[in-house]
C-alpha positions as YAML, in Angstrom:
chain: A
units: angstrom
residues:
- id: 1
  name: MET
  ca: [367.15, 210.74, 52.87]
- id: 2
  name: ASN
  ca: [364.42, 208.08, 52.49]
- id: 3
  name: ALA
  ca: [360.95, 208.41, 53.97]
- id: 4
  name: ALA
  ca: [361.74, 206.25, 57.01]
- id: 5
  name: SER
  ca: [364.86, 208.22, 57.91]
- id: 6
  name: SER
  ca: [363.03, 211.49, 57.40]
- id: 7
  name: LEU
  ca: [360.27, 210.39, 59.77]
- id: 8
  name: GLN
  ca: [362.79, 209.32, 62.41]
- id: 9
  name: HIS
  ca: [364.58, 212.67, 62.22]
- id: 10
  name: SER
  ca: [361.24, 214.46, 62.46]
- id: 11
  name: VAL
  ca: [360.33, 212.51, 65.61]
- id: 12
  name: VAL
  ca: [363.66, 213.26, 67.27]
- id: 13
  name: ASP
  ca: [363.29, 216.96, 66.44]
- id: 14
  name: GLY
  ca: [359.66, 216.95, 67.58]
- id: 15
  name: PHE
  ca: [360.61, 215.36, 70.89]
- id: 16
  name: ALA
  ca: [363.22, 218.04, 71.53]
- id: 17
  name: ALA
  ca: [360.78, 220.80, 70.65]
- id: 18
  name: ARG
  ca: [358.05, 219.40, 72.91]
- id: 19
  name: PHE
  ca: [360.13, 218.33, 75.91]
- id: 20
  name: GLY
  ca: [363.23, 220.51, 75.69]
- id: 21
  name: GLU
  ca: [365.86, 217.76, 75.51]
- id: 22
  name: ALA
  ca: [366.90, 214.85, 73.34]
- id: 23
  name: PRO
  ca: [365.37, 211.35, 73.56]
- id: 24
  name: ASP
  ca: [367.45, 208.36, 74.64]
- id: 25
  name: SER
  ca: [365.71, 205.64, 72.59]
- id: 26
  name: LEU
  ca: [363.71, 205.29, 69.39]
- id: 27
  name: TRP
  ca: [361.10, 202.71, 68.41]
- id: 28
  name: SER
  ca: [358.85, 202.06, 65.43]
- id: 29
  name: ALA
  ca: [355.98, 199.82, 64.38]
- id: 30
  name: PRO
  ca: [354.30, 199.43, 60.98]
- id: 31
  name: GLY
  ca: [350.74, 199.59, 59.84]
- id: 32
  name: ARG
  ca: [349.37, 196.57, 58.07]
- id: 33
  name: VAL
  ca: [347.52, 195.51, 54.97]
- id: 34
  name: ASN
  ca: [345.45, 192.37, 55.13]
- id: 35
  name: LEU
  ca: [346.01, 190.44, 51.93]
- id: 36
  name: ILE
  ca: [342.96, 188.26, 52.63]
- id: 37
  name: GLY
  ca: [340.95, 187.09, 55.64]
- id: 38
  name: GLU
  ca: [338.50, 189.76, 56.80]
- id: 39
  name: HIS
  ca: [336.39, 189.50, 59.97]
- id: 40
  name: THR
  ca: [337.73, 185.99, 60.51]
- id: 41
  name: ASP
  ca: [340.07, 186.91, 63.36]
- id: 42
  name: TYR
  ca: [337.49, 187.36, 66.10]
- id: 43
  name: ASN
  ca: [335.85, 184.15, 64.87]
- id: 44
  name: ASP
  ca: [339.01, 182.16, 65.75]
- id: 45
  name: GLY
  ca: [339.79, 181.83, 62.05]
- id: 46
  name: PHE
  ca: [342.70, 182.47, 59.69]
- id: 47
  name: VAL
  ca: [344.13, 185.76, 58.41]
- id: 48
  name: LEU
  ca: [346.96, 186.63, 56.05]
- id: 49
  name: PRO
  ca: [348.22, 190.18, 56.71]
- id: 50
  name: PHE
  ca: [351.59, 191.81, 56.18]
- id: 51
  name: ALA
  ca: [353.37, 194.75, 57.75]
- id: 52
  name: ILE
  ca: [353.80, 197.75, 55.45]
- id: 53
  name: ASP
  ca: [356.44, 200.39, 54.94]
- id: 54
  name: ARG
  ca: [354.29, 203.04, 56.62]
- id: 55
  name: ARG
  ca: [355.22, 203.33, 60.28]
- id: 56
  name: THR
  ca: [354.61, 205.01, 63.61]
- id: 57
  name: VAL
  ca: [357.86, 206.15, 65.22]
- id: 58
  name: MET
  ca: [358.19, 206.95, 68.93]
- id: 59
  name: ALA
  ca: [361.05, 208.73, 70.69]
- id: 60
  name: VAL
  ca: [361.43, 208.11, 74.44]
- id: 61
  name: ARG
  ca: [363.41, 209.58, 77.32]
- id: 62
  name: ARG
  ca: [363.47, 208.07, 80.80]
- id: 63
  name: ARG
  ca: [362.24, 210.10, 83.75]
- id: 64
  name: ASP
  ca: [363.25, 209.82, 87.40]
- id: 65
  name: ASP
  ca: [359.64, 209.60, 88.61]
- id: 66
  name: ARG
  ca: [356.65, 207.42, 87.69]
- id: 67
  name: VAL
  ca: [354.99, 209.92, 85.39]
- id: 68
  name: ILE
  ca: [354.36, 209.29, 81.70]
- id: 69
  name: ARG
  ca: [354.06, 212.26, 79.39]
- id: 70
  name: ILE
  ca: [353.06, 211.44, 75.82]
- id: 71
  name: ALA
  ca: [352.63, 213.76, 72.87]
- id: 72
  name: THR
  ca: [352.20, 213.54, 69.12]
- id: 73
  name: SER
  ca: [352.29, 215.76, 66.07]
- id: 74
  name: PHE
  ca: [348.61, 215.04, 65.32]
- id: 75
  name: ALA
  ca: [347.24, 216.41, 68.62]
- id: 76
  name: PRO
  ca: [348.11, 219.71, 70.30]
- id: 77
  name: GLU
  ca: [348.02, 218.58, 73.92]
- id: 78
  name: THR
  ca: [350.63, 216.69, 75.91]
- id: 79
  name: VAL
  ca: [348.95, 213.97, 77.97]
- id: 80
  name: GLU
  ca: [350.45, 213.56, 81.44]
- id: 81
  name: ILE
  ca: [349.50, 210.80, 83.87]
- id: 82
  name: ALA
  ca: [351.05, 208.95, 86.78]
- id: 83
  name: LEU
  ca: [351.86, 205.39, 85.86]
- id: 84
  name: ASP
  ca: [349.87, 204.07, 88.81]
- id: 85
  name: ASP
  ca: [346.77, 206.03, 87.77]
- id: 86
  name: ILE
  ca: [346.41, 204.49, 84.31]
- id: 87
  name: SER
  ca: [343.12, 202.59, 83.92]
- id: 88
  name: PRO
  ca: [340.21, 202.39, 81.47]
- id: 89
  name: ALA
  ca: [338.57, 205.22, 83.40]
- id: 90
  name: THR
  ca: [341.51, 207.61, 83.18]
- id: 91
  name: VAL
  ca: [342.64, 207.42, 79.54]
- id: 92
  name: SER
  ca: [340.72, 208.54, 76.48]
- id: 93
  name: GLY
  ca: [341.09, 209.74, 72.93]
- id: 94
  name: TRP
  ca: [344.17, 208.86, 70.89]
- id: 95
  name: SER
  ca: [346.33, 208.32, 73.99]
- id: 96
  name: ALA
  ca: [344.13, 205.39, 75.11]
- id: 97
  name: TYR
  ca: [345.76, 203.23, 72.43]
- id: 98
  name: PRO
  ca: [349.31, 203.48, 73.79]
- id: 99
  name: LEU
  ca: [348.61, 204.20, 77.47]
- id: 100
  name: GLY
  ca: [346.08, 201.41, 77.73]
- id: 101
  name: MET
  ca: [348.94, 199.00, 77.06]
- id: 102
  name: VAL
  ca: [350.26, 199.79, 80.55]
- id: 103
  name: TRP
  ca: [346.99, 198.78, 82.20]
- id: 104
  name: GLY
  ca: [346.78, 195.78, 79.88]
- id: 105
  name: ALA
  ca: [350.21, 194.61, 81.02]
- id: 106
  name: THR
  ca: [349.08, 194.67, 84.64]
- id: 107
  name: GLU
  ca: [345.96, 192.70, 83.73]
- id: 108
  name: PHE
  ca: [348.24, 190.11, 82.12]
- id: 109
  name: GLY
  ca: [350.12, 189.75, 85.39]
- id: 110
  name: SER
  ca: [352.91, 192.30, 85.26]
- id: 111
  name: VAL
  ca: [353.94, 193.94, 88.52]
- id: 112
  name: LEU
  ca: [355.20, 197.43, 87.73]
- id: 113
  name: ASP
  ca: [356.79, 198.31, 91.07]
- id: 114
  name: ALA
  ca: [360.19, 198.83, 89.40]
- id: 115
  name: ALA
  ca: [358.83, 200.60, 86.32]
- id: 116
  name: PHE
  ca: [359.95, 204.16, 85.69]
- id: 117
  name: GLY
  ca: [358.23, 207.04, 83.96]
- id: 118
  name: PHE
  ca: [359.20, 208.48, 80.61]
- id: 119
  name: ASP
  ca: [358.42, 211.12, 78.04]
- id: 120
  name: ALA
  ca: [357.33, 209.91, 74.61]
- id: 121
  name: TYR
  ca: [356.67, 211.64, 71.31]
- id: 122
  name: LEU
  ca: [355.11, 209.98, 68.26]
- id: 123
  name: GLU
  ca: [354.72, 210.69, 64.58]
- id: 124
  name: SER
  ca: [353.31, 208.48, 61.84]
- id: 125
  name: ASP
  ca: [352.93, 208.29, 58.09]
- id: 126
  name: ILE
  ca: [350.15, 205.68, 58.34]
- id: 127
  name: PRO
  ca: [346.91, 207.32, 57.16]
- id: 128
  name: VAL
  ca: [344.36, 207.45, 59.98]
- id: 129
  name: GLY
  ca: [340.99, 205.89, 59.15]
- id: 130
  name: ALA
  ca: [342.27, 204.22, 55.99]
- id: 131
  name: GLY
  ca: [341.98, 200.66, 57.26]
- id: 132
  name: LEU
  ca: [345.77, 200.30, 57.57]
- id: 133
  name: SER
  ca: [345.81, 199.84, 61.36]
- id: 134
  name: SER
  ca: [347.32, 203.07, 62.56]
- id: 135
  name: SER
  ca: [345.84, 202.21, 65.98]
- id: 136
  name: ALA
  ca: [347.58, 198.82, 66.16]
- id: 137
  name: ALA
  ca: [350.87, 200.50, 65.27]
- id: 138
  name: LEU
  ca: [350.41, 202.82, 68.27]
- id: 139
  name: GLU
  ca: [349.75, 199.86, 70.55]
- id: 140
  name: SER
  ca: [352.58, 197.77, 69.12]
- id: 141
  name: VAL
  ca: [355.29, 200.42, 69.30]
- id: 142
  name: PHE
  ca: [354.32, 201.30, 72.87]
- id: 143
  name: GLY
  ca: [353.94, 197.68, 73.92]
- id: 144
  name: LEU
  ca: [357.34, 196.67, 72.56]
- id: 145
  name: ALA
  ca: [358.98, 199.71, 74.17]
- id: 146
  name: ILE
  ca: [357.60, 199.14, 77.67]
- id: 147
  name: THR
  ca: [358.30, 195.40, 77.42]
- id: 148
  name: GLU
  ca: [361.98, 196.06, 76.78]
- id: 149
  name: LEU
  ca: [362.42, 199.20, 78.89]
- id: 150
  name: TRP
  ca: [360.73, 197.67, 81.94]
- id: 151
  name: SER
  ca: [362.01, 194.09, 81.31]
- id: 152
  name: LEU
  ca: [358.49, 192.66, 81.30]
- id: 153
  name: GLY
  ca: [359.53, 189.54, 79.40]
- id: 154
  name: TYR
  ca: [356.66, 189.36, 76.90]
- id: 155
  name: ASP
  ca: [357.20, 187.74, 73.51]
- id: 156
  name: ARG
  ca: [355.65, 189.38, 70.47]
- id: 157
  name: GLN
  ca: [352.58, 187.16, 70.44]
- id: 158
  name: SER
  ca: [351.87, 188.18, 74.04]
- id: 159
  name: ILE
  ca: [352.28, 191.87, 73.22]
- id: 160
  name: ALA
  ca: [349.75, 191.37, 70.42]
- id: 161
  name: ARG
  ca: [347.33, 189.78, 72.88]
- id: 162
  name: ILE
  ca: [347.71, 192.73, 75.24]
- id: 163
  name: GLY
  ca: [347.07, 195.06, 72.31]
- id: 164
  name: GLN
  ca: [343.85, 193.29, 71.42]
- id: 165
  name: PHE
  ca: [342.79, 193.27, 75.08]
- id: 166
  name: ASN
  ca: [343.47, 197.00, 75.27]
- id: 167
  name: GLU
  ca: [341.48, 197.69, 72.13]
- id: 168
  name: ASN
  ca: [338.53, 195.66, 73.40]
- id: 169
  name: GLN
  ca: [338.52, 196.75, 77.04]
- id: 170
  name: VAL
  ca: [339.94, 200.29, 77.01]
- id: 171
  name: VAL
  ca: [339.25, 201.70, 73.55]
- id: 172
  name: GLY
  ca: [335.96, 199.84, 73.22]
- id: 173
  name: ALA
  ca: [336.49, 198.40, 69.73]
- id: 174
  name: PRO
  ca: [335.54, 194.69, 69.43]
- id: 175
  name: THR
  ca: [338.46, 193.84, 67.13]
- id: 176
  name: GLY
  ca: [340.46, 190.64, 66.85]
- id: 177
  name: ILE
  ca: [344.18, 190.06, 67.16]
- id: 178
  name: MET
  ca: [345.19, 190.32, 63.50]
- id: 179
  name: ASP
  ca: [346.32, 193.93, 63.36]
- id: 180
  name: GLN
  ca: [348.70, 193.81, 66.30]
- id: 181
  name: SER
  ca: [350.07, 190.45, 65.14]
- id: 182
  name: ALA
  ca: [350.91, 191.82, 61.70]
- id: 183
  name: SER
  ca: [352.54, 194.90, 63.18]
- id: 184
  name: LEU
  ca: [354.71, 192.83, 65.52]
- id: 185
  name: LEU
  ca: [355.45, 189.70, 63.46]
- id: 186
  name: GLY
  ca: [355.85, 191.00, 59.91]
- id: 187
  name: GLU
  ca: [358.91, 190.25, 57.80]
- id: 188
  name: GLN
  ca: [360.29, 191.54, 54.52]
- id: 189
  name: ASP
  ca: [358.42, 190.48, 51.33]
- id: 190
  name: SER
  ca: [356.27, 188.07, 53.32]
- id: 191
  name: VAL
  ca: [352.79, 187.61, 54.72]
- id: 192
  name: VAL
  ca: [351.91, 186.24, 58.15]
- id: 193
  name: LEU
  ca: [349.53, 183.29, 58.29]
- id: 194
  name: LEU
  ca: [347.93, 183.61, 61.69]
- id: 195
  name: ASP
  ca: [345.71, 181.03, 63.29]
- id: 196
  name: CYS
  ca: [343.63, 183.26, 65.55]
- id: 197
  name: ARG
  ca: [342.58, 180.35, 67.76]
- id: 198
  name: SER
  ca: [345.98, 178.89, 68.59]
- id: 199
  name: LEU
  ca: [347.91, 182.12, 67.81]
- id: 200
  name: ASP
  ca: [350.34, 180.01, 65.80]
- id: 201
  name: ALA
  ca: [351.98, 182.19, 63.16]
- id: 202
  name: SER
  ca: [353.87, 181.21, 60.02]
- id: 203
  name: VAL
  ca: [355.76, 183.55, 57.73]
- id: 204
  name: ILE
  ca: [354.93, 182.84, 54.07]
- id: 205
  name: PRO
  ca: [357.12, 184.31, 51.30]
- id: 206
  name: LEU
  ca: [355.08, 186.53, 49.00]
- id: 207
  name: GLY
  ca: [357.57, 186.98, 46.19]
- id: 208
  name: LEU
  ca: [356.07, 190.10, 44.67]
- id: 209
  name: SER
  ca: [359.30, 191.51, 43.25]
- id: 210
  name: ASP
  ca: [360.18, 188.20, 41.59]
- id: 211
  name: SER
  ca: [356.80, 188.32, 39.82]
- id: 212
  name: GLY
  ca: [357.03, 191.97, 38.77]
- id: 213
  name: LEU
  ca: [354.06, 192.76, 40.98]
- id: 214
  name: THR
  ca: [353.34, 195.34, 43.63]
- id: 215
  name: ILE
  ca: [350.43, 196.11, 45.96]
- id: 216
  name: ALA
  ca: [348.60, 199.35, 45.36]
- id: 217
  name: VAL
  ca: [346.46, 200.83, 48.11]
- id: 218
  name: ILE
  ca: [343.48, 202.95, 47.13]
- id: 219
  name: ASP
  ca: [342.57, 205.03, 50.17]
- id: 220
  name: THR
  ca: [339.01, 206.15, 49.52]
- id: 221
  name: LYS
  ca: [339.30, 208.80, 52.25]
- id: 222
  name: VAL
  ca: [336.01, 207.53, 53.65]
- id: 223
  name: ALA
  ca: [337.02, 207.25, 57.29]
- id: 224
  name: HIS
  ca: [335.76, 204.42, 59.46]
- id: 225
  name: GLU
  ca: [335.56, 203.88, 63.19]
- id: 226
  name: HIS
  ca: [335.73, 200.35, 64.61]
- id: 227
  name: ALA
  ca: [334.21, 201.46, 67.89]
- id: 228
  name: THR
  ca: [330.97, 202.41, 66.12]
- id: 229
  name: GLY
  ca: [328.00, 200.15, 65.55]
- id: 230
  name: GLY
  ca: [328.55, 198.49, 62.17]
- id: 231
  name: TYR
  ca: [331.58, 196.48, 63.22]
- id: 232
  name: ALA
  ca: [330.02, 195.46, 66.53]
- id: 233
  name: ALA
  ca: [326.81, 194.41, 64.78]
- id: 234
  name: ARG
  ca: [328.73, 192.10, 62.45]
- id: 235
  name: ARG
  ca: [330.54, 190.51, 65.36]
- id: 236
  name: ALA
  ca: [327.24, 190.01, 67.18]
- id: 237
  name: SER
  ca: [325.77, 188.30, 64.10]
- id: 238
  name: CYS
  ca: [328.72, 185.91, 63.98]
- id: 239
  name: GLU
  ca: [328.35, 185.07, 67.66]
- id: 240
  name: LEU
  ca: [324.61, 184.51, 67.21]
- id: 241
  name: GLY
  ca: [325.23, 182.23, 64.23]
- id: 242
  name: ALA
  ca: [327.74, 180.15, 66.18]
- id: 243
  name: GLN
  ca: [325.34, 179.86, 69.13]
- id: 244
  name: LEU
  ca: [322.40, 178.79, 66.98]
- id: 245
  name: LEU
  ca: [324.53, 176.23, 65.14]
- id: 246
  name: GLY
  ca: [325.88, 174.81, 68.39]
- id: 247
  name: VAL
  ca: [329.58, 175.59, 67.97]
- id: 248
  name: THR
  ca: [332.08, 177.56, 70.03]
- id: 249
  name: SER
  ca: [332.95, 179.80, 67.09]
- id: 250
  name: LEU
  ca: [332.47, 179.90, 63.34]
- id: 251
  name: ARG
  ca: [335.99, 178.47, 63.00]
- id: 252
  name: ASP
  ca: [334.42, 175.09, 63.82]
- id: 253
  name: LEU
  ca: [332.32, 175.12, 60.63]
- id: 254
  name: THR
  ca: [333.25, 174.30, 57.02]
- id: 255
  name: VAL
  ca: [331.52, 174.71, 53.68]
- id: 256
  name: ASP
  ca: [329.89, 171.33, 54.30]
- id: 257
  name: ASP
  ca: [327.89, 172.99, 57.09]
- id: 258
  name: LEU
  ca: [326.40, 175.68, 54.85]
- id: 259
  name: PRO
  ca: [323.28, 173.72, 53.83]
- id: 260
  name: ARG
  ca: [322.35, 173.19, 57.48]
- id: 261
  name: ALA
  ca: [323.13, 176.83, 58.25]
- id: 262
  name: SER
  ca: [320.85, 178.00, 55.45]
- id: 263
  name: ARG
  ca: [317.98, 175.97, 56.93]
- id: 264
  name: GLU
  ca: [318.48, 176.98, 60.56]
- id: 265
  name: LEU
  ca: [319.42, 180.66, 60.33]
- id: 266
  name: ASP
  ca: [317.62, 183.75, 59.12]
- id: 267
  name: ASP
  ca: [318.88, 185.12, 55.82]
- id: 268
  name: GLU
  ca: [321.05, 187.90, 57.24]
- id: 269
  name: THR
  ca: [322.74, 185.74, 59.87]
- id: 270
  name: PHE
  ca: [323.29, 183.00, 57.28]
- id: 271
  name: ARG
  ca: [325.05, 185.41, 54.94]
- id: 272
  name: ARG
  ca: [327.29, 186.67, 57.74]
- id: 273
  name: VAL
  ca: [328.18, 183.07, 58.61]
- id: 274
  name: ARG
  ca: [328.75, 182.13, 54.97]
- id: 275
  name: HIS
  ca: [331.23, 184.96, 54.55]
- id: 276
  name: VAL
  ca: [333.33, 183.83, 57.51]
- id: 277
  name: ILE
  ca: [333.32, 180.16, 56.50]
- id: 278
  name: THR
  ca: [334.24, 180.84, 52.89]
- id: 279
  name: GLU
  ca: [336.78, 183.51, 53.81]
- id: 280
  name: ASN
  ca: [338.63, 181.03, 56.01]
- id: 281
  name: GLU
  ca: [338.73, 178.67, 53.04]
- id: 282
  name: ARG
  ca: [340.06, 181.44, 50.81]
- id: 283
  name: VAL
  ca: [342.87, 182.27, 53.24]
- id: 284
  name: LEU
  ca: [344.11, 178.69, 53.30]
- id: 285
  name: GLU
  ca: [343.75, 178.38, 49.54]
- id: 286
  name: THR
  ca: [345.75, 181.58, 49.07]
- id: 287
  name: VAL
  ca: [348.58, 180.11, 51.14]
- id: 288
  name: ARG
  ca: [348.52, 176.92, 49.07]
- id: 289
  name: THR
  ca: [348.50, 178.95, 45.87]
- id: 290
  name: LEU
  ca: [351.42, 181.12, 46.96]
- id: 291
  name: ARG
  ca: [353.46, 178.03, 47.80]
- id: 292
  name: ASP
  ca: [352.57, 176.08, 44.66]
- id: 293
  name: GLN
  ca: [352.11, 178.74, 41.96]
- id: 294
  name: GLY
  ca: [353.28, 182.09, 43.30]
- id: 295
  name: ALA
  ca: [351.69, 185.51, 43.66]
- id: 296
  name: THR
  ca: [350.54, 185.75, 40.04]
- id: 297
  name: ALA
  ca: [347.84, 183.11, 40.70]
- id: 298
  name: ILE
  ca: [346.07, 184.58, 43.76]
- id: 299
  name: GLY
  ca: [343.94, 187.18, 41.97]
- id: 300
  name: PRO
  ca: [340.66, 185.26, 41.71]
- id: 301
  name: LEU
  ca: [340.73, 184.59, 45.45]
- id: 302
  name: LEU
  ca: [341.05, 188.31, 46.19]
- id: 303
  name: ASP
  ca: [338.21, 189.11, 43.81]
- id: 304
  name: ALA
  ca: [335.96, 186.50, 45.44]
- id: 305
  name: SER
  ca: [336.78, 187.88, 48.88]
- id: 306
  name: HIS
  ca: [335.53, 191.32, 47.89]
- id: 307
  name: VAL
  ca: [332.28, 189.95, 46.51]
- id: 308
  name: SER
  ca: [331.71, 188.11, 49.79]
- id: 309
  name: MET
  ca: [332.38, 191.20, 51.88]
- id: 310
  name: ARG
  ca: [330.15, 193.31, 49.63]
- id: 311
  name: ASP
  ca: [327.19, 190.96, 49.36]
- id: 312
  name: ASP
  ca: [327.29, 188.60, 52.34]
- id: 313
  name: PHE
  ca: [328.94, 190.67, 55.07]
- id: 314
  name: GLU
  ca: [327.76, 194.02, 53.67]
- id: 315
  name: ILE
  ca: [330.71, 196.08, 54.86]
- id: 316
  name: SER
  ca: [331.71, 197.71, 51.61]
- id: 317
  name: VAL
  ca: [330.70, 201.19, 50.45]
- id: 318
  name: PRO
  ca: [330.27, 202.58, 46.91]
- id: 319
  name: GLU
  ca: [333.73, 204.16, 46.96]
- id: 320
  name: LEU
  ca: [335.36, 200.82, 47.80]
- id: 321
  name: ASP
  ca: [333.39, 199.00, 45.12]
- id: 322
  name: LEU
  ca: [334.41, 201.58, 42.54]
- id: 323
  name: ALA
  ca: [338.06, 201.33, 43.59]
- id: 324
  name: VAL
  ca: [337.99, 197.54, 43.20]
- id: 325
  name: THR
  ca: [336.21, 197.60, 39.84]
- id: 326
  name: THR
  ca: [338.56, 200.26, 38.47]
- id: 327
  name: ALA
  ca: [341.60, 198.26, 39.55]
- id: 328
  name: GLN
  ca: [340.25, 195.10, 37.96]
- id: 329
  name: GLN
  ca: [339.65, 196.98, 34.71]
- id: 330
  name: HIS
  ca: [343.13, 198.55, 34.63]
- id: 331
  name: GLY
  ca: [345.58, 195.74, 35.05]
- id: 332
  name: ALA
  ca: [345.15, 194.32, 38.55]
- id: 333
  name: ILE
  ca: [345.31, 190.54, 38.80]
- id: 334
  name: GLY
  ca: [343.00, 190.80, 41.80]
- id: 335
  name: ALA
  ca: [341.52, 193.46, 44.09]
- id: 336
  name: ARG
  ca: [339.48, 193.69, 47.26]
- id: 337
  name: MET
  ca: [338.60, 196.03, 50.07]
- id: 338
  name: THR
  ca: [340.84, 195.55, 53.09]
- id: 339
  name: GLY
  ca: [340.28, 196.24, 56.76]
- id: 340
  name: GLY
  ca: [337.12, 196.37, 58.83]
- id: 341
  name: GLY
  ca: [334.98, 198.01, 56.16]
- id: 342
  name: PHE
  ca: [332.49, 200.89, 56.08]
- id: 343
  name: GLY
  ca: [335.22, 202.97, 54.42]
- id: 344
  name: GLY
  ca: [338.97, 202.80, 54.36]
- id: 345
  name: SER
  ca: [341.00, 201.28, 51.57]
- id: 346
  name: ALA
  ca: [341.03, 198.75, 48.78]
- id: 347
  name: ILE
  ca: [344.11, 196.89, 47.63]
- id: 348
  name: ALA
  ca: [345.12, 195.74, 44.18]
- id: 349
  name: VAL
  ca: [347.84, 193.27, 43.27]
- id: 350
  name: ILE
  ca: [349.09, 194.73, 40.02]
- id: 351
  name: PRO
  ca: [352.14, 194.75, 37.74]
- id: 352
  name: ALA
  ca: [354.42, 197.53, 38.92]
- id: 353
  name: ALA
  ca: [354.45, 199.05, 35.43]
- id: 354
  name: LYS
  ca: [350.67, 199.65, 35.57]
- id: 355
  name: VAL
  ca: [350.46, 201.57, 38.85]
- id: 356
  name: GLU
  ca: [350.51, 205.02, 37.28]
- id: 357
  name: ALA
  ca: [347.76, 204.07, 34.84]
- id: 358
  name: LEU
  ca: [345.72, 202.75, 37.76]
- id: 359
  name: ARG
  ca: [346.22, 206.00, 39.67]
- id: 360
  name: THR
  ca: [345.06, 208.08, 36.70]
- id: 361
  name: ALA
  ca: [342.04, 205.87, 36.04]
- id: 362
  name: THR
  ca: [341.00, 205.82, 39.71]
- id: 363
  name: LEU
  ca: [341.15, 209.59, 40.10]
- id: 364
  name: ALA
  ca: [339.06, 209.98, 36.94]
- id: 365
  name: ALA
  ca: [336.51, 207.37, 38.02]
- id: 366
  name: PHE
  ca: [336.05, 208.94, 41.46]
- id: 367
  name: ALA
  ca: [335.66, 212.39, 39.95]
- id: 368
  name: ALA
  ca: [333.08, 211.12, 37.46]
- id: 369
  name: ALA
  ca: [331.12, 209.52, 40.31]
- id: 370
  name: GLY
  ca: [331.16, 212.72, 42.34]
- id: 371
  name: PHE
  ca: [333.33, 211.20, 45.07]
- id: 372
  name: GLY
  ca: [336.21, 212.96, 46.79]
- id: 373
  name: ALA
  ca: [339.67, 212.33, 45.41]
- id: 374
  name: PRO
  ca: [341.27, 209.11, 46.69]
- id: 375
  name: ASP
  ca: [344.93, 208.57, 47.44]
- id: 376
  name: VAL
  ca: [346.66, 205.82, 45.46]
- id: 377
  name: PHE
  ca: [350.06, 204.58, 46.63]
- id: 378
  name: THR
  ca: [352.05, 201.37, 46.80]
- id: 379
  name: VAL
  ca: [353.14, 199.49, 49.89]
- id: 380
  name: THR
  ca: [355.94, 197.01, 50.44]
- id: 381
  name: PRO
  ca: [355.81, 194.12, 52.94]
- id: 382
  name: THR
  ca: [358.36, 194.93, 55.61]
- id: 383
  name: ARG
  ca: [359.64, 194.11, 59.09]
- id: 384
  name: GLY
  ca: [357.57, 194.35, 62.23]
- id: 385
  name: ALA
  ca: [357.96, 196.58, 65.28]
- id: 386
  name: THR
  ca: [361.55, 197.22, 66.35]
- id: 387
  name: ARG
  ca: [363.91, 199.37, 68.34]
- id: 388
  name: GLU
  ca: [365.59, 201.77, 65.94]
- id: 389
  name: PRO
  ca: [369.17, 203.01, 66.18]
- id: 390
  name: LEU
  ca: [369.39, 206.49, 67.65]
- id: 391
  name: SER
  ca: [372.39, 207.69, 65.69]
- id: 392
  name: TYR
  ca: [371.74, 211.38, 65.18]
...
């Protein structure tokens, strides 16, 4: 039995143990890795994520009333709430991510008079706090399920928008739309080029297997929280920079605007702005490189992205820098931190034959630095959120 099948069986068994009967439908949504394009999404820019083969799986059974009960293996309590009572004031903790999607749907115009209640049970093999969007997977799996179960009629881009709205308004994290988009739109062995202004999305073949490459994730185990101050402060700096430079968002600026920005902005705001402008350029150049030369040629762009996040945006931490340096020294063609920063994971594009050597070197480097042991594993670009067959 592969890992995905094992997780699905575990969810079905967990549902029966928690609620005393079998589910009648099964859903899943993946986490994501962002290949390149960090902190560009809420600046209306470009991102290049992909869905990964680590997923959140949810089993559901319809109820005859309008009550939702939701439970998970990573929290002891079962959360119970009437559908009509769901609002930002009535949901909290981990359950705010899925349940807030109900309120978000009503804010996007859905009338839920015909909606029914259900029991739901979730499990996940996406590491929490690792920068792999375990929260977006929760929102995406729940959003897709209620869209189909209640016949709400949303396409996947709209579900992603509701997920971002939920994260901003209910959870209180000022994130962009990238994570939900990757979780909902991902395809096998591909990345998703997302224009965060227009929400246009294009699937770009990655071609890792043809190049003998894989993507290693180095989870530093330094947990981060997007709802805390560092992320919000970076977003505020970007908004200030756009205001002072007279544009709607930093998306409206190019590298040709950097000299003016350096004259008109204080040093910190300028560096925040420079990261976003140059990161947008790197995303588009990565797409061109993938199309023209293939995955073996994108390494320098990943390396430059990490330097920009470390020095200009200042969202790296010593553990992430060590992970990137170690990967670069042990066979990676390119490496960078991924996710919102202040902890989480780094990624390395590396020949598949060198992954074990990278794992050994990384564990040794972290131990020598006095850091806690990281987790090193590979991920494969995979399909987005889906209804799974319930065949057992």
